[in-house]
C-alpha positions, 0 to 999 in steps of 0.5 A: 500500500503507497501512502497518500499524499498528505497535503491532498487529503488535507485540502479535500478536508478543507474543501469538505467541511466548506460542503458540509457547510452549504448542505447544512445551511441549505437544510434550515427550515425553520426558526427552531432548528438555527440554532443547531445549524449554526453551531454545526456550521462553526464547527465545521469552519473551525475546522476548515480554518485548522487544517487550512493552518496547517496546510500552510505549515512552512509557509507561515509561523508555527505558532499560527500553523501548530499552536493555533490550527491544533486548538481550531480543530479540537474546538471544531470536533468538540461543538460538532460532538456536542451538537451531535449529543444534544442538538438543543442546548448549549448549556449541558455537562457533556457540552461543559467537560468537551470544553474542559478537554479542548482548554486542556488540550490547548494549554499542553500544546502551547506548553509541551507541544515542541517536537513534530511528534508531541503536537500529533501525540497531544491532540490526537489524544484530546480528539480521541477523548472528544469523540470517546466522550461523545460517543459513551454519552450517546450510547449511555443515554436512553433518550436517544434515538437511532440515529444518535445511537448508530453514530456513538458506535461510529464516533467508538469505532474512530477512537482506536484508530486515533489513539494508534496514530498517537502510539505511532507518532509517540513512538516514532516522532512522526509529525502530522505531514510524514506520511506514513501508513498510519497516518494515511489511514487515519486521515482517510478516516478522518474524511470518512467521518467528515461525511458521516458528521454531516449524515448524521446531523441532516438526518438528526434535523430530519428527525426532529422536523418528523417528531414536530411534524407528528406532534402538530398531527396529534394536536391537529386530531385533538383540536378537530376531536374537541371541534366534532365534540363542541359541534355535536353539542352545539347542533343538538340543542340548537336543534332541539331549540329549533324543533319547539320554535317551528311546532311552536309557530306551525300550532300557532299557525293553525289556531289563529287563522283569523288573525288579522293578516300582519300577525299572521306575515309575522308567524310565516316569518317565525316559520321561514326563520326557524327554516333557515337556521335548520340548514344552516345547522344542517349545512354546518354538520354535513361540513364536520363531517367531511372534514372529519373523513367521517361521511358514509358514500353508499351508492345506488340506483336513483331515478332523478325526478323522484329524488326532485319531486322528495324535496320539493316540499321542503324548498323556499317559496318560489318552488312554483318557478322551477320549469324541470324538464328531466326524461323519466329515464335519467338516473343517477349512481349516487348515494340518495341522501348526499344527492338530495343534499346536493340537489337542494342545496343546488335549487335553494341557491337558484331560488335564492339569488334569481331575479324575483318572478323569473323562471328557472330551468332544471333539465338533465341528459345523459352523455358520456365521460371523457372515458366513455362511462355513462354520466347523467348532467343535471342543469340548473339555469336561472337569471340573476342580478348582472352586478350581483354575480359571484366570482367563477374562481371562488363560487365553490371556496368555503364561506365565500358569499357573492356581492349581493349574498348579505342580502340573505340568510346563509354560511357560504357553504351550499357550493362548496358541500355540493362539490365536495360531496359530488366528488366524493361519489367520482362527480363533480360541480362545474359553473359558468355565466351564459350570456349577460346575466344567466348563471347556469350550474352543473351537476354530473354523476355517473348514470351507472354503476362503475365497471368491475376491474 
């Protein structure tokens, strides 16, 4: 085996440390990781500076090359090991011990480092002690991750390699730049640990990000659970109260038929307001189910005209303005309950926002989708006020309401729910403006069951 050209290896160590700095700096993503990232970059900067001073030995004073360069390298190693052991805290007993080892090494170098062999013996012993401290700490701590434990094992593997170099220099007096097989092996291992340390730090940051993500997901699940429980309690109480109001209003309406028209209009207003509130509550319940992925979908063959006939009595006043032209054979493969909710929202939207007295066209046709499967399209057209047309880009967004929506009760959830429910049934909803002010909403759903694979 031919010994390596050590100056070339030292130059590779400098370049490797600079590249490691760039890699770690590029990984910095969030505020909580900035402290460890900056300390790790500082450790690599100290090492690169130290190796540079050693490479310049012979062209700069020995005090800079040996008595400044070696301490910088030792400090870089200690800082790197400290960040890998406990990345989120600086003031720890381990870091204090590492600092003492570096200071002791600096004192010994300045006091006893008078020959090349002594310099290697002292600096090598300190580096071996630093890595041994890191390895033992990582393996003894039960709270460390698998990445850190593996790093600790590698630290301990490096210790005997460094001690072999110490023993070689102590016995032969070989200096850092003396080309020998032991020096070559040591520097190859050192370069490998440069890569290993950088990879371990990046994995440690990735592991910390994963833990943070898991905690965030757990908090979000807990928040959704509390929100769901609150929604269940709130809707239960509101439903009960609205039922009392609705039943009482309906009873009074039947009993007070001989009252003046003004009294009857007030009773009708009570009934309409309670119906509107019930619709708001039902939309909120449906939204909560969708957010929890707790919406069952039981598709079946639905006759479109039958579903519309079933929901017409529940529509607000003005249902007589519907011009329904749906062939008797028009069918949709959908969940009947969800289909009723979607159609009620679409028809209610058309009745609510169309010009007073205008007709609303309801048509259906069966065509083929892009894949050639039968698809039924329900189209609802109504004439709207041109100044109050909603933004086509936002009409299906949650809580969006058009310019004139403030004139009517609502939550901005109707069309959002329609699209979401359509998509969980392999369908979709479209919106467009025909001419100047004719609004067309189209519901697309499969006409037949999906083909079996």
